[in-house]
C-alpha positions as CSV (number, residue, x, y, z in Angstrom):
1,M,-38.1,124.8,-49.1
2,N,-36.7,125.0,-53.2
3,Y,-33.6,123.2,-52.0
4,L,-35.2,119.3,-50.6
5,Y,-34.9,117.9,-54.3
6,L,-31.3,119.1,-53.6
7,L,-30.2,118.2,-50.1
8,L,-32.2,114.5,-51.0
9,N,-29.4,113.9,-53.8
10,L,-26.5,115.1,-51.5
11,G,-27.3,113.6,-48.9
12,S,-27.5,110.8,-51.0
13,L,-23.5,111.0,-51.7
14,A,-22.1,112.3,-49.3
15,I,-21.7,109.1,-47.4
16,P,-20.7,106.8,-50.0
17,F,-18.5,109.8,-52.1
18,I,-16.5,110.1,-48.4
19,F,-16.2,106.2,-47.9
20,S,-14.7,106.4,-51.9
21,F,-11.6,106.3,-50.5
22,H,-11.6,104.1,-47.7
23,P,-8.3,102.9,-47.5
24,K,-9.6,98.9,-48.2
25,L,-12.7,99.8,-50.6
26,K,-11.4,102.3,-52.5
27,F,-13.9,102.8,-54.3
28,Y,-12.1,105.7,-56.1
29,K,-10.5,103.3,-58.3
30,L,-13.7,102.5,-60.3
31,W,-14.5,105.9,-61.4
32,K,-13.9,106.2,-65.1
33,P,-16.4,102.8,-65.9
34,L,-18.7,104.2,-63.0
35,F,-19.0,107.1,-65.3
36,I,-18.6,105.4,-68.3
37,G,-22.1,103.8,-67.0
38,I,-23.5,106.8,-65.1
39,L,-23.2,108.6,-68.9
40,F,-24.3,105.4,-71.0
41,S,-27.4,105.3,-68.8
42,M,-28.4,109.0,-68.5
43,L,-28.6,108.9,-72.2
44,I,-31.5,106.8,-72.3
45,F,-33.2,108.0,-69.2
46,I,-32.5,111.6,-69.7
47,P,-34.6,111.9,-72.9
48,W,-37.4,109.2,-71.8
49,D,-37.6,111.7,-69.0
50,I,-37.6,114.8,-70.9
51,I,-40.8,113.3,-73.1
52,F,-43.0,111.8,-69.7
53,T,-42.0,115.1,-68.5
54,K,-43.6,117.4,-71.6
55,Q,-46.4,114.4,-71.7
56,G,-48.1,114.6,-68.3
57,V,-47.2,111.7,-67.4
58,W,-44.9,113.0,-65.0
59,G,-44.0,116.3,-63.5
60,F,-42.6,118.0,-60.8
61,N,-43.0,120.5,-57.9
62,D,-41.4,124.1,-58.4
63,D,-41.4,124.4,-54.6
64,Y,-39.4,122.1,-54.1
65,F,-36.9,122.7,-57.0
66,L,-34.0,125.9,-57.3
67,G,-35.8,127.2,-60.4
68,I,-33.7,126.3,-62.8
69,K,-34.0,123.7,-65.5
70,L,-32.6,122.3,-68.8
71,F,-34.5,120.6,-71.8
72,S,-38.0,121.2,-69.4
73,L,-36.5,119.4,-66.3
74,P,-35.2,121.1,-63.1
75,I,-31.5,120.3,-63.1
76,E,-31.9,118.2,-59.8
77,E,-33.3,116.5,-61.5
78,W,-30.5,116.0,-64.1
79,L,-28.4,114.9,-60.4
80,F,-30.2,112.6,-60.0
81,F,-29.4,110.2,-62.9
82,I,-25.4,111.2,-60.9
83,C,-26.0,110.7,-57.1
84,I,-28.4,108.3,-56.9
85,P,-26.5,105.5,-59.3
86,Y,-23.3,106.0,-57.6
87,A,-24.6,105.7,-54.3
88,C,-26.3,103.0,-55.0
89,V,-23.5,101.1,-57.1
90,F,-21.3,102.1,-54.2
91,T,-23.4,100.4,-52.0
92,H,-23.3,96.7,-54.3
93,Y,-19.7,97.1,-54.1
94,A,-19.5,97.7,-50.4
95,L,-21.6,94.3,-49.8
96,L,-19.6,93.0,-52.0
97,Y,-16.0,93.7,-50.0
98,Y,-17.9,92.8,-46.4
99,F,-20.2,89.9,-47.4
100,P,-18.3,88.1,-50.1
101,S,-20.4,84.8,-50.3
102,L,-23.7,87.3,-51.1
103,K,-24.4,85.1,-54.0
104,L,-27.2,82.9,-55.6
105,S,-26.9,79.7,-57.6
106,E,-26.7,80.4,-61.5
107,A,-30.2,78.0,-61.7
108,I,-31.3,80.4,-58.9
109,T,-30.6,83.5,-60.3
110,K,-31.8,82.3,-63.6
111,T,-35.1,81.1,-62.9
112,I,-35.9,84.2,-61.3
113,S,-34.7,86.0,-64.2
114,Y,-37.0,83.7,-66.5
115,L,-40.3,84.3,-64.0
116,L,-39.7,87.9,-63.5
117,I,-39.6,88.1,-67.6
118,L,-42.9,86.4,-67.6
119,V,-44.8,88.3,-65.3
120,L,-44.0,91.4,-66.7
121,I,-44.9,91.0,-69.9
122,V,-47.8,89.6,-68.8
123,L,-47.9,93.2,-67.4
124,S,-47.4,94.7,-69.9
125,I,-49.5,93.4,-72.4
126,Y,-52.6,93.9,-69.6
127,N,-51.9,97.6,-69.3
128,Y,-50.3,98.0,-73.1
129,D,-52.2,101.2,-72.7
130,K,-50.4,102.6,-69.8
131,W,-47.2,104.5,-70.9
132,Y,-45.1,104.5,-67.7
133,T,-45.7,101.1,-67.1
134,L,-44.9,99.8,-70.8
135,I,-41.7,101.3,-71.1
136,N,-40.6,100.5,-67.9
137,F,-41.6,97.1,-68.3
138,L,-40.4,96.1,-71.4
139,L,-36.8,97.7,-70.5
140,T,-36.9,95.8,-67.4
141,I,-37.2,93.0,-69.3
142,L,-35.2,93.7,-71.9
143,L,-32.1,94.7,-70.0
144,I,-32.8,91.0,-67.3
145,R,-32.5,89.4,-70.8
146,V,-29.1,90.9,-72.1
147,V,-28.1,90.9,-68.3
148,T,-29.0,87.2,-67.9
149,T,-27.3,86.0,-70.7
150,K,-24.2,88.4,-71.3
151,N,-23.8,88.2,-67.4
152,V,-25.3,86.7,-65.0
153,H,-22.6,86.0,-62.6
154,L,-23.5,89.7,-61.9
155,L,-27.0,89.3,-61.7
156,R,-26.0,86.6,-59.2
157,H,-25.3,89.4,-56.7
158,Y,-27.6,92.0,-58.0
159,Y,-30.7,90.1,-56.8
160,L,-29.6,90.4,-53.3
161,T,-27.6,93.9,-53.2
162,F,-30.9,95.1,-54.6
163,L,-33.2,94.5,-51.7
164,V,-30.5,96.2,-49.5
165,M,-31.4,99.0,-51.7
166,L,-34.8,98.8,-51.9
167,I,-34.5,100.1,-47.7
168,P,-32.9,103.8,-48.7
169,F,-35.4,103.8,-51.8
170,F,-38.3,103.5,-50.4
171,I,-37.4,106.9,-47.9
172,V,-35.9,108.8,-50.8
173,N,-38.7,107.7,-53.4
174,G,-40.9,108.8,-50.3
175,V,-40.3,112.2,-50.1
176,L,-40.3,113.1,-53.2
177,T,-43.4,111.6,-54.1
178,G,-45.1,113.1,-50.4
179,G,-45.2,110.7,-48.1
180,F,-43.4,112.8,-45.9
181,I,-43.7,116.1,-46.7
182,E,-47.0,118.2,-47.0
183,N,-46.9,118.1,-51.4
184,Q,-44.5,115.6,-53.5
185,V,-42.4,116.6,-55.3
186,V,-42.4,114.1,-57.8
187,W,-46.3,113.8,-59.1
188,Y,-47.4,110.5,-61.3
189,N,-50.4,111.0,-63.9
190,N,-52.1,107.4,-62.5
191,E,-53.6,107.4,-65.9
192,E,-50.1,106.5,-67.2
193,N,-49.6,104.2,-64.2
194,M,-51.1,101.1,-62.7
195,G,-52.5,103.0,-59.7
196,I,-50.9,100.3,-57.3
197,R,-48.5,102.5,-54.6
198,L,-46.2,101.1,-52.2
199,F,-46.8,103.4,-49.4
200,T,-46.7,106.5,-51.6
201,I,-44.4,105.1,-54.2
202,P,-46.1,103.7,-57.6
203,I,-45.1,99.9,-57.5
204,E,-43.3,100.9,-61.7
205,D,-41.1,102.7,-59.8
206,T,-39.4,99.8,-57.7
207,A,-39.3,98.3,-61.7
208,Y,-36.8,101.9,-62.8
209,A,-34.9,102.0,-60.0
210,F,-34.0,98.7,-60.4
211,T,-33.6,99.0,-64.2
212,L,-31.7,102.3,-63.7
213,I,-28.8,100.8,-61.3
214,L,-28.2,97.2,-63.0
215,L,-27.7,99.3,-66.1
216,N,-24.9,101.7,-64.8
217,L,-23.8,98.0,-63.5
218,F,-23.9,96.1,-66.4
219,I,-21.8,98.9,-68.5
220,M,-19.3,99.0,-66.2
221,S,-18.6,95.1,-66.1
222,L,-18.7,95.8,-70.0
223,S,-15.9,98.4,-69.5
224,K,-13.8,96.7,-66.8
225,S,-14.0,93.8,-69.5
226,K,-12.9,96.1,-72.3
227,K,-9.9,96.9,-70.3
228,A,-8.8,93.7,-69.5
């Protein structure tokens, strides 16, 4: 089934894209800052992906890809960094539209941020020799620190909307890591992570997803502020 990863990407994008033109949501009006965010995040995550693939930190099962590669990455992996951020950012804004009061207090938000930073620092030190764990958590620490300082209002919403995003995250990532199929679409070298799995998903993937989506939202906020 060499089109599985492609279907996961397109399936994740389909409904958010269609409802982007909803007369109340009008999410298409955010396309410019969104695509700036996607481009910026790809400048970070794509080189990271290429390096880790070449170093064997993770890899891809060719049975689930069309066979087209760019810089050692399947074309579907490139699409992942467009389709998944689009779907998740849409979910974030749709939730805020229908539930405008969905937010934490600033004090609670900062407390959560500093606790997360503390926990991730400890885990990074303890797992300094595991490349996926270390790089992943260090980037998450840096981003949480920056956003807490520059735009804590974003985190007041995001800590809650991300909990909702975890539902499709576990479905899509569960398939990618072999939870519902015979083999893994994406495999991980457990010597480079903590070896803790949520179902079939490395626990580090939750931080990876958290950082990827938050980075897109933060760049969008900067882009919109500059335009204003």
